[in-house]
C-alpha positions in Angstrom: -19.9 107.2 -20.5 -17.3 107.1 -17.7 -13.7 107.0 -19.0 -12.9 103.5 -17.6 -16.0 102.1 -19.3 -14.9 103.5 -22.7 -11.4 102.0 -22.3 -12.9 98.7 -21.3 -15.1 98.7 -24.4 -12.2 99.4 -26.7 -10.1 96.6 -25.1 -13.0 94.1 -25.4 -13.5 95.0 -29.1 -9.7 94.5 -29.8 -9.7 91.2 -28.0 -12.7 89.9 -29.9 -11.0 90.7 -33.2 -7.9 88.7 -32.1 -9.9 85.7 -31.0 -11.9 85.7 -34.2 -8.8 85.5 -36.4 -7.6 82.4 -34.3 -10.6 80.2 -35.2 -10.1 77.4 -37.7 -11.4 78.0 -41.2 -12.8 74.5 -41.6 -14.8 72.1 -39.5 -13.2 69.0 -41.1 -9.8 67.3 -40.6 -7.5 68.9 -43.1 -3.8 68.6 -44.1 -1.4 71.2 -45.3 2.3 71.5 -46.0 4.8 74.5 -46.1 7.4 72.6 -48.2 6.0 69.5 -50.0 7.5 68.9 -53.4 7.6 66.0 -55.8 10.2 63.4 -54.9 11.2 65.3 -51.7 10.7 65.2 -48.0 8.6 67.8 -46.1 6.3 68.7 -43.3 2.7 67.7 -43.1 0.3 69.4 -40.6 -3.0 67.8 -39.7 -5.5 70.3 -38.4 -8.1 68.5 -36.2 -11.2 70.2 -34.8 -13.6 68.7 -32.3 -17.0 68.8 -34.0 -18.9 67.1 -31.2 -20.8 69.4 -28.9 -20.5 67.1 -25.9 -17.5 64.9 -26.3 -13.7 65.5 -26.6 -11.2 64.2 -29.1 -9.1 61.6 -27.4 -7.3 59.8 -30.2 -6.2 60.4 -33.8 -4.7 57.8 -36.2 -3.3 58.6 -39.6 -1.7 56.6 -42.4 1.3 58.6 -43.5 4.4 57.9 -45.6 7.0 55.2 -45.1 9.6 57.5 -43.7 8.0 59.4 -40.7 9.3 61.5 -37.8 6.8 62.9 -35.3 6.7 66.3 -33.6 5.8 66.2 -29.9 2.4 67.7 -28.9 1.9 68.8 -25.3 -0.8 66.6 -23.7 -0.6 63.9 -26.3 1.3 60.6 -26.5 2.4 59.4 -30.0 3.0 55.9 -31.1 3.6 54.2 -34.5 3.0 50.7 -36.0 5.1 49.1 -38.7 4.0 47.3 -41.8 6.0 44.9 -44.1 6.7 46.3 -47.5 5.7 44.1 -50.5 8.9 45.2 -52.2 12.1 46.2 -50.3 13.2 49.8 -50.8 16.8 51.0 -50.9 17.4 54.5 -49.6 19.8 57.1 -50.9 22.1 56.1 -48.0 22.3 52.5 -49.1 20.0 51.0 -46.5 17.4 48.4 -47.5 14.0 48.8 -45.9 11.7 45.8 -45.5 9.3 47.4 -43.1 7.9 51.0 -42.8 5.6 53.0 -40.7 2.0 51.9 -41.2 0.1 54.2 -38.8 0.8 57.1 -36.4 -1.5 57.5 -33.4 -1.8 60.4 -31.0 -3.5 59.6 -27.7 -4.6 62.3 -25.2 -2.8 62.0 -21.9 -5.5 64.1 -20.1 -9.0 65.2 -21.1 -8.2 65.6 -24.8 -9.5 68.2 -27.2 -12.7 69.8 -25.9 -15.7 70.9 -28.0 -15.0 74.1 -29.9 -11.2 73.5 -29.9 -8.7 72.4 -32.5 -5.2 71.1 -32.5 -2.4 70.7 -35.1 -0.3 67.5 -35.4 2.9 67.8 -37.4 4.9 65.1 -39.2 8.1 65.1 -41.2 7.5 62.6 -44.0 8.7 61.5 -47.4 9.4 60.9 -50.0 6.5 62.5 -51.9 5.5 61.0 -55.3 8.0 61.9 -58.0 5.3 63.4 -60.1 2.8 66.2 -59.1 -0.5 64.9 -57.8 -2.9 64.5 -54.9 -1.7 62.9 -51.6 -4.6 61.4 -49.6 -4.1 60.9 -45.8 -7.0 58.8 -44.4 -7.4 59.7 -40.7 -9.5 58.3 -37.9 -10.8 60.5 -35.0 -12.0 59.0 -31.7 -14.1 60.8 -29.2 -14.4 60.4 -25.4 -17.9 59.0 -25.7 -16.7 56.2 -28.0 -17.7 57.7 -31.3 -15.3 57.0 -34.1 -15.2 59.2 -37.2 -13.3 57.9 -40.3 -12.1 60.7 -42.5 -11.6 58.5 -45.6 -14.3 59.4 -48.1 -13.0 60.5 -51.6 -14.3 63.7 -53.0 -15.5 63.3 -56.6 -13.9 65.6 -59.2 -16.2 68.6 -59.4 -18.7 66.8 -57.2 -20.3 67.4 -53.8 -18.0 67.0 -50.8 -18.9 63.9 -48.8 -19.7 64.0 -45.1 -16.3 62.8 -44.0 -13.8 63.7 -46.7 -10.3 62.3 -46.5 -7.6 65.0 -45.9 -5.9 65.7 -49.2 -2.8 67.7 -50.3 -2.1 68.8 -53.8 1.7 68.4 -54.4 3.2 70.4 -57.2 6.6 72.0 -57.8 5.0 75.3 -56.7 3.5 73.9 -53.5 6.1 75.5 -51.2 5.7 78.9 -52.8 1.9 78.7 -52.7 2.0 77.8 -49.0 4.4 80.6 -48.1 1.8 83.1 -49.4 -0.8 82.4 -46.7 2.0 82.5 -44.1 3.0 85.9 -45.3 -0.6 87.1 -45.2 -0.8 85.8 -41.6 2.3 87.7 -40.7 0.9 90.9 -42.3 -2.3 90.4 -40.3 -0.3 90.0 -37.1 1.6 93.2 -37.8 -1.7 95.0 -38.6 -3.2 93.8 -35.3 -0.1 95.0 -33.5 -0.3 98.3 -35.1 -4.0 98.5 -34.4 -3.2 97.8 -30.7 -0.7 100.6 -30.7 -3.2 103.0 -32.2 -5.9 102.0 -29.7 -3.5 102.4 -26.9 -2.6 105.9 -28.2 -6.3 106.8 -28.5 -6.9 105.6 -24.9 -3.9 107.6 -23.7 -5.1 110.7 -25.5 -8.6 110.3 -24.0 -7.1 109.9 -20.6 -4.9 113.0 -21.0 -7.7 115.0 -22.4 -10.1 114.0 -19.6 -7.4 115.0 -17.1 -6.9 118.4 -18.7 -10.6 119.1 -18.7 -10.9 118.2 -15.0 -8.0 120.6 -14.3 -9.6 123.4 -16.3 -12.9 123.2 -14.3 -11.2 122.8 -10.9 -11.9 125.7 -8.5 
């Protein structure tokens, strides 16, 4: 096999490995947090895949906490609606709230999220419940063909997952520590891929040098 073909094959295999690790692990809308803790404030990340084979995701609406700050997402416009609280809430700073965020909606500015792609939408929210438990985040996904998918079905304890389960997050005092572990694993994988790239580069360089020396040895 010609030298250039061998190098191209090695590069293609390395690229395929990197792409495979970037694919989402779930085909459903899910929520995660790196720092959620009972009674505190933290970051929520909604991971949204486009499951349709022909239409793009153009809108996403979620029902988060009363105190919400949104993180900009390129290609998406974000808006919020307010709801009146049945009972006013006094914050730690002494402010009395009578209304709070009811929904957060992301709307695609362009073509949206194409089939086979996913996007992450981040929120800073709080406070979480004072006691450990499950946080449910009903979410509505709208497609370019008009299809609306409501991710709001509860998953029975120990039962079969429904077709459109609501995104849920288990909040415990150890949530932050547990969520740091996957991040550390991802960092280790990135370091491994980097090291693998260096090794492959060294192999390719060695092959190139070896081939050059063999050509010199047989030259008249």
